[in-house]
N, C-alpha and C positions, 0 to 999 in steps of 0.2 A: 582483413578486418572481420572479426566475428560478429554474428548477428545476435543481439540480445533482446529479449522480449519480457515485458513486465505488465501485469494487469493492475489497474487502479480501481479501488472501490468506487461505486457511483453514489454512495451515501456517506454522510459524515464529514465534518470539518477536519482539516489537518491540525495536529497539535505538535508540541515540541518533540514528543516521542517520535512521530512520523518524520519530522524535519531532520533531527539528528540521527535517526535510524536510516531509512532507505533513501530519502529524498536527496540528501547531500551527495550520496553515492550515485544516484541517477544523474545529477547535474554533471558530475565528473565523467561518468560512463558515456554520456552522449557525445563527448569529444574524443573518446577512445574507441568506440564501437559503432556499428550500425544498429541503432536502437529504435525499437518500437514500444511505445507506451500507449495502452488503450484503457479507456474508461469502461468498466465492465457492467454496462446497463442490462444486458441480457441476463448475466449471472444474478443480478440483484433480484430478479423476479422469482427465483427459486425460494426465497424467504419472504419477499414482499411482492406477491403477485398483483396487488392492486395499489401501487404506490400513490400517495396523495399528490405528489408533484414531481414526477420523474424528471421532466425537462429541467426544472430549476435545480434539482439535486445534481444533475450532470453538469449544468452550467457552473454551479458553485465549485465543484471539484476541478473542472477545467480552469477556472479563474485562479484557484489557489495553487495549482501546480505551475501555472504560468508565472504567478507572483513569486513562487519559491525558486524559479530559475530554469525550468524546462524551456528549451528554445525550439519552437516549431519549425524554424528554418534549418535546424541541424538534425534533430530527432524527428521521428514520425509519431506525432501525438494525435490520436483519433478516438472517436466514439465507436464502441463495438458494433452497435446497431446500424451505423452508417456503412458497414461493410457486409452486404448480404452474402458474400461468398463464404463467410464464416459459418452461417447457418446451413449452407449447402454441404460444406465439408463435414460439419457436425452430423448431419443426417447420414451421409455416406459412411462415416466412421461408426455410427450407431449400428449399422447393419452387421458389423463384425465385433461388437461389444457384447459380452455375455452377462446375463442377469446375475449369475452367481458371483462374478468378480466385482460387479457394481454394488451388490448388496453387502459384500464383505468390506467395502470401503469404510474406514473408521469415521470419516466426517459425515458420511450418509447416516450411519448408525447414531452418531451424536445428534445430528439435526433431526432425525426421526423421533428421537426421545424428546427433544426440546420443542418441537412443533408437531405433535401427534395428529393434529387436525389438518395438517397441510403437508402430507407426504406425497408430493407430486412427482410426475415422471421426470421433470427437469431437475429435481433434487437428486434423483437416482442417477441420472446421466450427466450430472455436473462435471465429472472427470473427463467425459468425452468432449464436452464443449471446451473445457480447458485445454485438452489436447489439440482440438481444432485451432484454437487461438494461437497455440505455440507453433505447430508444424505447418500452418498455412504460410508462414513467413520463413520456413526452414531455419527457425531459431536454433542456435547451437548452445546458448546459455540462458538460463531463467533464474532470476533472483527469487527464491522462495523461502518462506518461514517454515518452522517445524510443522505447522498444521497443514502445509501444502506439499510436503515431501512425497507423501503417498500418491498424490495426484500427478506429480511429475514422473514418478515411476510408472504410473499407468499411461501417461503420454508416451513414454518410451515403449511400453508394451503395444499400444495401438499403432505406433509408427513401424515397429518391427513386424507386427502381425500383417500390416498392409504389404510391406515389402515381401514377406514370406508367401502370403496368399497369392499375390500376383507375380511372383518370381521376378521382382525388380529390386534395385538398390536405390529407391527414390527418396524416401524420407530419411533425414538425419536424426540420429538419436540425441535428443537434448539432455544437457546435464545442468546441475545446479550451479548458479553463480554464487560464489562464497565471498562475502564482503570482508571476512576475517576480522582483523583488529580495527578496521575502518568503521565498523558498525557500533555506534555509541548507544547504549540502552539508557533511556531516561525513565526514572522511577516516578511513581504517582504521588500526588499530594496527600493521598489518604493513607499513606504508610505502606501501600503495596509496592511490589518491586517493578510494576509495569504501569506506564502512563498510557491510557487508552480510553476511547470514547465509550467502550462497552463496560468499563469498570464503574465504580460508584460515582455518584454525582459529585462534582468538584474535584475529581481526581486529575483532570487534564487541563492544561492551559492551551487554548487554541490560538492559532496564528492570527485569527480575525478578532480575538477578544479585545474589547475596549480597555483602556488603562484601569478604570475603576473596577471593572469585572476582575481583572487580574489581581488587583490589590485585595479584593474581598476573598478570592480563592486562596491566595497565598497566606493571608492572615488566618484563614480557617484551617490551614494545613496541620496535620497531626504532628504533635511534638510530645515532650515529656516534661518531667519536673526539673530536668537539668542534672548534670553530673554531680555526684556527691564526693568523689575522690578525683585527684588529678589524673589525667590520661586514661580516664575510664572508657572502656569500649562503648561505642555509640549504639543506641537502639536503631532498629531498621528505619523508623520514621525520621530520625535525626540524620542518619546516613543519607537518606533520600534528599533532604534539604541541602546537604553539603554537595551531593553529586550533581544536583541541578545547578547549584552555584558554580560548580567547576566548568560548566559550559557557557555561562552567561556573564560571569563576574570577572573582575581583574584578579591577578595573582595576589596583589596586596590585600584586596578585600577578603579573599579566601583565607589568607594567612592570619588576618586580624581575628576572624571568627574561630579559626582552628586554635589559635593561641588562647582565646577567651574560653573555649570549651575545655582545653587541657588544663587551664588553671582555675576552672570552676567559676568564672566570672561572666559567662555568657548569658545574654538576655535574648531569649528566642524572639520576643516581640521586635527587638531591634534588627535581629538577623532577617526575620521575615520581611520587614519594611525594606531593607536593603535589597533582598532577593527580588521582591516585587518590582522595585524600580529598575533593577538590572534586566529583568525579564521584559519589562515595558520598553526599555531602551533597545533591546534586541529585536522585539517583535514589531515595533512601530514602523520601520521601513517596509516590512512585509505586509502589514495591515494596510498601509497607504497604497501599496501596489495592488492589493486585493480590491480595494475600493475603486482604484483607477480602472483596472481591467473589467470589473463588474459593470461599470457604467458605459463601457464601449462595446455595444452589441455588434456593431459592424466588424470590429476587429475579431471578436469571438467567432462570428460567422465565417470570416475569412480563414481563421485558424482551423476550425472544424472542417471546412471544405477542403483546405489544402491537405490536412491529415488524412481525410477520407480518400482523396485522390491518390496520395502516395501509398496508402495501405492497400487500396484496391488494385493498384498496378501490380503489386507483389501477389496479393491473394488471388486475383483472377487468373494469373499465369499458373499458379498451383492447382486451382480447381479445374482449369482447362486440361492440364496434363493428367490429373487424377482421373477425370472422366474418360480420357483416351485410354489410360492404362486399364481401367475397369472394363471398357468396351462400349461406352456410349458413343454412337456415331450418328451424324446427320444423314438423312436419306437424300 
């Protein structure tokens, strides 16, 4: 059984794009692999060094992933800062990470441009911390997006460099986990091709959104004047509405509006009303679970403690062996 690791942002609510993108695959993966999922609260400090409410942000993310279907009895679900061994391995890897390679990292250059008044050391060494997260559990596969591919390549670099410097074959070279056709991309309500919290306001439908909030968002979704000729190609904004409908509505509903579009009788107001109700029907069970988990602090405490213990069992073994390889020995 392969070991798979994935980081989870410690800020932001989950939306339909997250759910149909990575999360459904995480739920499946946890039954097929030895999975570690961690909430990356250390990482968040590189862009938000003085968070207003770090603990509640982490709690909300934990709650929503539990509600979405991650099982802490099967997978190892933990908070990054609950595993101090990560910070120690990060420090040790930093000793053999070079300024030049870190400064050339695309995400560092992008972040430095976007936050010129906060170019901190953590931002520069972000790839080293990510490498520590991965190799501390000897992960063989890591689900990564396009923006993280370079970081995974650097994790391989640091793992191989350690092996070479100390003449060992200790760290495994991690590779990308490819979801392939299982990864469904959900477009935004604003006419963009991506649903995400960082996009424009009203672009995303969050799993915790109340029904009335969903109705307002969907009714404000970008559309157009409607087709002027039968079977006219759809504009991107209209294609988006149909693509969202494909994951939350019945086949009969989709066919009804496809036919209406193709014969130029479609009424987008009716389509949006139907889409909103279908989204509400889909998200309501998830929202109810979110509310249930959020009110059970004892269970959340138990989950976090159990995850930390499982993660530290793996992490402490790695750090102990790394210290021995480097040459740290007690007197």
